C-alpha positions in Angstrom: 13.0 -104.2 -59.5 14.5 -103.2 -56.4 16.6 -99.9 -57.9 13.2 -98.5 -58.9 11.4 -98.8 -55.7 14.2 -97.0 -54.1 13.8 -94.0 -56.5 10.3 -93.7 -56.1 10.4 -93.5 -52.3 13.1 -91.0 -52.8 11.0 -88.9 -55.1 8.0 -89.3 -52.1 10.3 -88.0 -49.7 11.5 -84.7 -51.5 8.3 -83.8 -52.5 7.3 -80.7 -50.7 4.1 -80.3 -48.5 1.2 -78.7 -49.5 1.2 -76.5 -46.1 4.7 -75.2 -47.1 3.6 -74.0 -50.5 0.9 -71.4 -48.8 2.3 -67.9 -48.0 2.3 -67.1 -44.1 0.2 -63.9 -43.1 0.3 -62.5 -39.9 -3.0 -61.4 -38.6 -3.2 -57.7 -37.1 -6.0 -56.8 -34.7 -7.8 -53.6 -36.1 -8.4 -51.2 -33.0 -12.2 -49.3 -33.3 -11.7 -45.2 -33.5 -11.9 -43.8 -30.5 -15.1 -42.7 -29.2 -15.9 -38.7 -29.7 -17.6 -39.0 -25.9 -14.7 -40.3 -24.4 -12.4 -37.1 -26.0 -15.3 -34.8 -24.8 -15.1 -36.2 -21.5 -11.3 -35.9 -21.1 -11.4 -32.6 -22.2 -14.0 -31.3 -19.7 -12.3 -33.0 -16.8 -8.7 -31.1 -17.9 -11.2 -27.7 -17.8 -12.6 -28.4 -14.7 -9.2 -29.0 -12.8 -7.6 -26.1 -15.0 -10.8 -24.0 -13.4 -10.6 -25.1 -9.8 -6.9 -24.4 -9.6 -7.0 -21.0 -11.1 -9.6 -20.3 -8.3 -7.6 -21.7 -5.6 -4.8 -19.2 -6.7 -7.2 -16.3 -6.7 -8.6 -17.1 -3.3 -5.3 -17.6 -1.9 -3.7 -14.5 -3.4 -7.2 -12.4 -1.5 -6.4 -13.9 1.4 -2.6 -13.2 1.8 -3.0 -9.8 0.4 -6.1 -9.2 3.2 -4.1 -10.6 6.0 -0.5 -9.8 5.5 0.0 -6.8 2.6 -2.6 -5.2 4.1 -2.7 -6.2 7.9 -1.6 -2.5 8.9 0.2 -0.9 11.6 -0.1 2.6 12.8 2.2 5.3 10.9 4.4 7.2 13.1 4.0 10.9 12.7 6.7 13.2 14.2 7.8 16.8 14.1 11.6 17.2 13.2 11.5 21.1 12.9 9.9 24.1 13.7 11.1 27.7 12.2 9.3 31.2 11.8 8.1 32.3 8.2 6.1 35.4 8.7 4.8 37.7 11.5 2.6 40.5 11.4 1.0 42.5 14.0 -0.9 45.6 14.7 -1.8 47.6 17.8 -5.2 48.6 16.9 -6.9 46.5 16.6 -5.0 44.1 18.5 -3.8 41.5 15.8 -0.8 39.0 15.8 -0.8 36.7 13.0 2.4 34.3 12.9 3.2 32.0 10.0 5.3 28.6 11.2 6.7 26.3 9.1 7.3 22.7 10.1 9.0 19.2 9.0 6.6 16.2 9.7 8.4 12.8 9.3 5.8 10.0 8.5 7.2 6.9 9.0 5.2 3.6 7.0 6.1 0.3 8.5 3.9 -1.9 6.9 4.2 -3.5 3.3 1.5 -1.4 1.4 2.1 2.0 0.5 0.1 4.9 1.5 -1.7 7.5 -0.7 -3.5 10.4 0.8 -4.8 13.5 -0.1 -3.9 17.3 1.2 -5.3 17.5 4.5 -5.4 20.4 7.1 -4.2 19.9 11.0 -5.8 22.2 13.6 -4.0 24.1 15.8 -4.9 24.4 19.4 -3.1 26.4 22.3 -4.2 24.8 25.7 -7.9 23.8 23.8 -8.0 27.2 21.9 -8.1 26.4 18.6 -5.4 29.3 17.1 -4.7 28.3 13.6 -4.3 25.4 10.5 -1.7 23.9 9.1 -1.7 22.8 5.7 -0.1 19.3 5.0 0.3 18.5 1.2 -0.7 14.9 0.0 1.6 12.4 -0.9 2.2 8.9 -1.5 4.3 6.9 1.1 6.1 3.7 0.0 5.8 0.5 1.7 8.2 0.6 4.6 9.9 3.9 4.3 9.9 7.5 5.6 9.0 10.7 4.2 9.7 14.3 5.6 6.6 16.6 4.7 7.0 20.3 4.8 3.8 21.9 6.5 2.8 25.5 6.9 1.3 26.7 9.9 -0.9 29.7 10.2 -1.2 30.7 14.0 -3.7 33.4 14.9 -1.5 34.8 17.8 -4.1 37.5 18.8 -6.2 34.3 20.6 -3.3 33.1 22.0 -3.1 36.6 24.3 -6.3 35.6 25.5 -4.6 32.9 27.4 -3.4 33.4 31.1 -0.8 30.9 30.3 1.0 32.6 27.7 2.9 35.0 30.0 4.2 32.4 32.1 5.2 30.1 28.6 6.7 33.7 27.2 8.9 33.9 30.3 9.6 30.0 30.3 10.9 30.6 27.1 8.7 28.0 25.3 5.2 27.4 24.0 2.9 24.3 24.6 0.6 23.8 21.2 -1.2 20.8 20.0 -2.2 19.5 16.7 -4.9 17.0 15.3 -4.7 15.9 11.8 -7.0 13.8 9.5 -5.8 12.0 7.1 -7.6 10.4 4.0 -6.1 8.1 1.6 -5.7 4.5 0.3 -3.6 1.3 1.0 -2.3 0.3 -2.1 0.0 -3.3 -2.0 1.5 -4.7 -5.3 -1.0 -1.7 -7.2 -3.5 -4.4 -7.2 -5.0 -4.7 -3.6 -6.4 -0.8 -2.5 -8.5 -0.4 0.4 -9.2 3.0 1.5 -8.3 4.4 5.2 -8.2 7.3 7.6 -5.4 8.0 10.2 -5.8 9.9 12.9 -3.1 11.8 14.4 -2.4 14.1 17.2 0.6 15.8 18.7 1.5 17.8 21.8 4.4 20.3 20.6 7.2 22.4 22.6 8.9 24.9 21.0 11.9 26.7 21.7 11.6 30.6 21.9 15.1 31.0 21.5 15.9 28.6 18.9 12.2 28.0 17.4 13.2 24.4 17.2 10.5 22.0 18.8 10.1 18.7 20.3 6.7 16.7 19.6 5.3 13.8 21.1 2.5 12.0 18.5 0.4 9.4 18.4 -1.7 7.9 15.7 -3.8 5.1 14.7 -5.0 3.7 11.0 -8.7 3.2 10.6 -10.6 1.5 7.8 
């Protein structure tokens, strides 16, 4: 009877547990779908930041253009040369017409270009208006120097009425002065544009023997 008891106990020990027969499952938590309100909120926040950045860049560009690019120094205008183009006269009535060619040097020391229209320079001889000089319009690039040819029409008959003419003729030189108003625009990076007017005045000494000139010019720019 003892061996039978042993087999029964061994069968009991080898019998599998009921828990081991059940399959093992891992439970994965199911997350709810993201809310549409959260998506709209994050999108609006991103758009708001982008708009703020764009506005900041625009303001920075405007301030940079106004206080740096458009901060203007006066143009430097000088007379390089003068030469005789034409001389006509008559005795009765007394009339002397003089056409003089001139070369003007216009230096732009600024970081913006200056575009100006055709303009006339008034020529004076000791306070008497004796002629006009035609200055063609042009575009002076930033930080550059440009030479402009000008034609001066002088009514020398008015100069004969001055008491200074004889003594200056004997001294071999003539003293004349010019005033000029140049109207144009200051342009930087083809974006920033600002209306400006350049006022220039020159005191010139023309040597009669060589017809060369020496000028002392002053200019200022107004907005």
